[in-house]
N, C-alpha and C positions, 0 to 999 in steps of 0.2 A: 457412752457412757453418761454416767448421771450429773443432774445440775448441783454445781458446787457453790457456795459451801455445803459439807455437809456435815451434822456432830451425829457421834456416834455415843451410845451409851449403854455399856456392857454391864450385866450385873447377877453378881451369884447372891441365890436369896438362899437361907438352909431352908429345906425341905421341911424339917423337923420344928424350929422355934419360929418358922419364917423373917427370919430376922435375915437385912441384907449382910450379906458376909465380905466382899467386895466390890468394888465399881472402877469400872475404867470408863472414862470420857474422854474421846476426842475429836477434833475439827481439822479437816482436809477442807483445802480452799485452796485457789491457782494463786499459785508464785512465779511472777516469769511467761504467766502462761503456760504454766506446767503444775499439776498437781501436787500439794507440797502438804507434811502436817506441819499443820502451826499452834495446836496446844495439845497437850494430854495431860491430863490428871490423873493419876491411882490412887483408889483409894481403901481401908482396910482398917474397920473399928477396932479390930484386935490385931492388926499388924498387915502385914504382904509379908507370902511366905517368899522373898528372894530367891532362893535357889529355882525354886519354878516357873519365876518370872521368866527368870535368865537361860531355865530350858527350856519355855513354852513359849515367850513372848519375845518377838521382835518388835524393836521402832519402826518397824516396818510396817506391820499387823494393819491399822488402821488403814492404809494406802491401800493393801492388797485386800480390803474389804471391800475398801470404795472404787478401787479401779478393775478389780479382777474379779472378786465373786460376784460382785451386785449386778453388774455388763452381763455376765455366765447366766444370772437368772433371769433380771430380763427375756436375754434369748433364748430359755426354756420357756418362756410363759409363766414363771412362778415371781409373786409378789416379797419381793425383799419385806418389808416388813409383815410379813405373815411366818417368815421364814426361821431356823434358829440359826446362828453361824456358828462356825467349829471357833472355841477355844484354843485348841491347841491344835498341834501337828504344822503350822508357818513353821518354810515357807513352800513347803510342797503340797499342801491343800489349797492352797489360792495358784497353782499350775496348772490346774485339771487341764486344760487347752494350751499348750505350747505346741501345737501343732496347728497351725491354720491352710487348710488347703494344702498338708504335706509341708507347708514350709515352718519353719522356726519362730514363733512371735518374739516382736523386736522384745516384750517384757520379759520374757525368757531370757534371751540375748543378755539383760540388762544387770538379770539376777546374775548370769554366772560373770560378765565383765566383774562385779562389783565384788564377786566371791573372787575370781581371780585377782584382783589388784587387796586384797584382803591378805589373799597368802603368800604372795611375793615369787622369788622362786623354788622350784619343785611344784608347784603348784599343780603341774598337770595329772602327777600320780594321785595327787591326795583329792581332786575333787575329783579322778577317774572312781575310787574307791567311793568316797561321798554318792557320786552317781549313780556307779553302777555299772561303765561305760568303760570301753580302752582310751586309753589315753591321745590316742590316733582322736578319735571323738571330739574330746576336749579341746585340743587344743584347734579340729576344724569352727566349734560355735568357736573360737576367741577371733579365728582368720572371718568367720561370720561379722562379728560386732563389730568390725573393725570396718571390713566392707559396706554394714550400713550404716556406719557410720555413729554407732553406738560409742565404739572406744578409742581414741585414736591411734593415727597411724605411730608405728617406732619402724627401725631400720631392722630386717632382716635380720634375724637370731634375738634381736635384742628384747625382755621384757619390760611390760610396764606400759604407761598407756593413759590417759584421761577419761575418764565418765564424760562425754560430752550429754550436757542436761539437754533434754527433747526440743523445748523453744529455740536449738540451736542447731541442732540437726538438718542435714539436706533432706528434702522431699525425700520419698521413697524412688526406687526407679521401673 
Protein backbone atom coordinates (compact mmCIF):
# COMPACT_ATOMS: atom_id res chain seq x y z
CA UNK A 1 0.00 0.00 0.00
CA UNK A 2 0.99 3.62 -0.47
CA UNK A 3 1.38 6.15 2.35
CA UNK A 4 -1.72 8.32 2.50
CA UNK A 5 -2.77 11.04 1.88
CA UNK A 6 -1.75 11.13 -1.75
CA UNK A 7 -2.39 14.05 -4.09
CA UNK A 8 -2.56 13.05 -7.75
CA UNK A 9 -2.01 15.83 -10.24
CA UNK A 10 -2.69 14.73 -13.81
CA UNK A 11 -2.03 17.33 -16.50
CA UNK A 12 -2.43 17.25 -20.27
CA UNK A 13 -0.30 19.78 -22.16
CA UNK A 14 -0.80 20.59 -25.85
CA UNK A 15 2.52 19.64 -27.48
CA UNK A 16 2.28 22.40 -30.11
CA UNK A 17 1.42 25.36 -27.89
CA UNK A 18 2.88 23.92 -24.64
CA UNK A 19 -0.30 25.17 -22.90
CA UNK A 20 -2.14 23.22 -20.27
CA UNK A 21 -5.33 21.81 -21.80
CA UNK A 22 -6.76 20.17 -18.71
CA UNK A 23 -5.81 19.21 -15.15
CA UNK A 24 -7.25 16.71 -12.70
CA UNK A 25 -6.23 17.04 -9.07
CA UNK A 26 -7.39 14.39 -6.60
CA UNK A 27 -6.63 13.65 -2.96
CA UNK A 28 -6.94 10.11 -1.62
CA UNK A 29 -6.80 9.73 2.16
CA UNK A 30 -7.89 7.30 4.86
CA UNK A 31 -11.48 7.56 6.08
CA UNK A 32 -12.52 5.06 8.77
CA UNK A 33 -9.38 3.08 7.98
CA UNK A 34 -10.07 2.71 4.25
CA UNK A 35 -8.74 4.72 1.29
CA UNK A 36 -11.31 7.24 0.09
CA UNK A 37 -11.51 9.98 -2.52
CA UNK A 38 -11.57 13.18 -0.43
CA UNK A 39 -11.04 15.90 -3.03
CA UNK A 40 -11.44 16.04 -6.79
CA UNK A 41 -10.97 19.05 -9.03
CA UNK A 42 -11.29 19.07 -12.82
CA UNK A 43 -10.12 22.12 -14.78
CA UNK A 44 -9.92 22.99 -18.43
CA UNK A 45 -9.07 26.47 -19.75
CA UNK A 46 -11.20 25.84 -22.82
CA UNK A 47 -13.86 23.83 -21.05
CA UNK A 48 -14.00 20.12 -20.32
CA UNK A 49 -15.18 17.53 -22.82
CA UNK A 50 -18.03 16.13 -20.71
CA UNK A 51 -18.81 13.34 -23.17
CA UNK A 52 -15.23 12.12 -23.04
CA UNK A 53 -15.22 12.41 -19.25
CA UNK A 54 -18.38 10.30 -19.03
CA UNK A 55 -16.90 7.69 -21.35
CA UNK A 56 -13.33 7.51 -20.03
CA UNK A 57 -13.17 8.83 -16.47
CA UNK A 58 -14.76 7.20 -13.43
CA UNK A 59 -14.94 8.84 -10.03
CA UNK A 60 -12.99 5.87 -8.67
CA UNK A 61 -10.09 6.41 -11.11
CA UNK A 62 -7.86 8.21 -8.53
CA UNK A 63 -8.55 5.44 -6.00
CA UNK A 64 -7.66 2.81 -8.60
CA UNK A 65 -4.40 4.62 -9.33
CA UNK A 66 -3.41 4.80 -5.65
CA UNK A 67 -4.71 1.43 -4.45
CA UNK A 68 -4.05 -0.75 -7.50
CA UNK A 69 -1.74 0.71 -10.12
CA UNK A 70 0.90 2.18 -7.78
CA UNK A 71 1.23 -1.02 -5.69
CA UNK A 72 1.53 -3.05 -8.91
CA UNK A 73 4.29 -0.70 -10.13
CA UNK A 74 6.12 -1.00 -6.82
CA UNK A 75 5.83 -4.81 -6.92
CA UNK A 76 7.38 -4.72 -10.40
CA UNK A 77 10.26 -2.57 -9.09
CA UNK A 78 9.10 0.58 -10.91
CA UNK A 79 9.16 4.11 -9.51
CA UNK A 80 5.58 5.49 -9.81
CA UNK A 81 6.98 9.03 -10.08
CA UNK A 82 8.87 8.01 -13.22
CA UNK A 83 5.90 6.26 -14.90
CA UNK A 84 3.09 7.56 -17.06
CA UNK A 85 -0.35 6.65 -15.74
CA UNK A 86 -3.07 5.61 -18.17
CA UNK A 87 -5.75 8.25 -18.81
CA UNK A 88 -8.31 5.90 -20.34
CA UNK A 89 -9.48 2.32 -20.05
CA UNK A 90 -10.70 2.39 -16.46
CA UNK A 91 -11.65 0.29 -14.60
CA UNK A 92 -10.10 -2.51 -16.70
CA UNK A 93 -6.63 -0.93 -16.89
CA UNK A 94 -6.42 -1.01 -13.08
CA UNK A 95 -7.44 -4.67 -12.91
CA UNK A 96 -4.24 -6.17 -14.25
CA UNK A 97 -3.95 -8.41 -11.22
CA UNK A 98 -7.43 -9.87 -10.69
CA UNK A 99 -5.89 -13.19 -9.67
CA UNK A 100 -3.28 -13.63 -6.94
CA UNK A 101 -2.03 -17.18 -6.44
CA UNK A 102 -4.96 -18.44 -8.57
CA UNK A 103 -7.51 -16.67 -6.33
CA UNK A 104 -9.72 -13.70 -7.26
CA UNK A 105 -8.65 -10.56 -5.42
CA UNK A 106 -10.96 -8.76 -3.01
CA UNK A 107 -10.52 -5.64 -5.15
CA UNK A 108 -11.90 -7.46 -8.19
CA UNK A 109 -14.81 -8.86 -6.18
CA UNK A 110 -15.53 -5.35 -4.83
CA UNK A 111 -15.78 -4.10 -8.42
CA UNK A 112 -18.04 -7.01 -9.33
CA UNK A 113 -20.26 -6.43 -6.28
CA UNK A 114 -20.56 -2.71 -7.06
CA UNK A 115 -21.43 -3.47 -10.67
CA UNK A 116 -23.95 -6.13 -9.57
CA UNK A 117 -25.73 -3.69 -7.27
CA UNK A 118 -25.87 -1.05 -10.01
CA UNK A 119 -27.41 -3.40 -12.61
CA UNK A 120 -30.26 -4.76 -10.52
CA UNK A 121 -32.30 -7.79 -11.58
CA UNK A 122 -31.08 -9.36 -14.79
CA UNK A 123 -27.50 -8.52 -13.83
CA UNK A 124 -26.01 -11.91 -14.74
CA UNK A 125 -26.48 -11.74 -18.50
CA UNK A 126 -25.48 -8.07 -18.74
CA UNK A 127 -22.35 -8.60 -16.68
CA UNK A 128 -21.52 -11.82 -18.57
CA UNK A 129 -21.68 -9.90 -21.84
CA UNK A 130 -19.57 -7.05 -20.42
CA UNK A 131 -16.87 -9.37 -19.01
CA UNK A 132 -17.12 -11.98 -21.80
CA UNK A 133 -17.72 -14.86 -19.40
CA UNK A 134 -20.66 -17.19 -18.72
CA UNK A 135 -23.62 -16.18 -16.57
CA UNK A 136 -22.64 -18.96 -14.15
CA UNK A 137 -19.19 -17.37 -13.73
CA UNK A 138 -20.78 -14.03 -12.82
CA UNK A 139 -23.09 -15.73 -10.30
CA UNK A 140 -20.03 -17.48 -8.85
CA UNK A 141 -18.28 -14.13 -8.41
CA UNK A 142 -21.28 -12.81 -6.44
CA UNK A 143 -21.28 -15.94 -4.25
CA UNK A 144 -17.54 -15.45 -3.56
CA UNK A 145 -18.11 -11.76 -2.73
CA UNK A 146 -20.73 -12.80 -0.17
CA UNK A 147 -18.51 -15.58 1.24
CA UNK A 148 -15.65 -13.12 1.77
CA UNK A 149 -17.91 -10.59 3.46
CA UNK A 150 -17.60 -8.02 0.66
CA UNK A 151 -21.33 -8.19 -0.06
CA UNK A 152 -23.94 -8.88 2.64
CA UNK A 153 -25.88 -12.15 2.64
CA UNK A 154 -29.46 -12.43 1.34
CA UNK A 155 -31.94 -15.32 1.26
CA UNK A 156 -31.18 -17.89 -1.49
CA UNK A 157 -32.54 -16.69 -4.83
CA UNK A 158 -32.99 -13.14 -3.58
CA UNK A 159 -31.26 -10.21 -5.30
CA UNK A 160 -29.46 -7.42 -3.48
CA UNK A 161 -27.48 -6.84 -0.35
CA UNK A 162 -25.04 -4.09 0.48
CA UNK A 163 -21.35 -3.51 -0.11
CA UNK A 164 -19.52 -3.89 3.21
CA UNK A 165 -16.83 -1.23 3.83
CA UNK A 166 -13.33 -2.73 4.19
CA UNK A 167 -13.06 -1.42 7.74
CA UNK A 168 -16.11 -3.50 8.76
CA UNK A 169 -15.23 -6.80 7.09
CA UNK A 170 -14.22 -9.88 8.96
CA UNK A 171 -10.60 -10.94 8.48
CA UNK A 172 -9.97 -13.45 5.66
CA UNK A 173 -9.92 -17.13 6.61
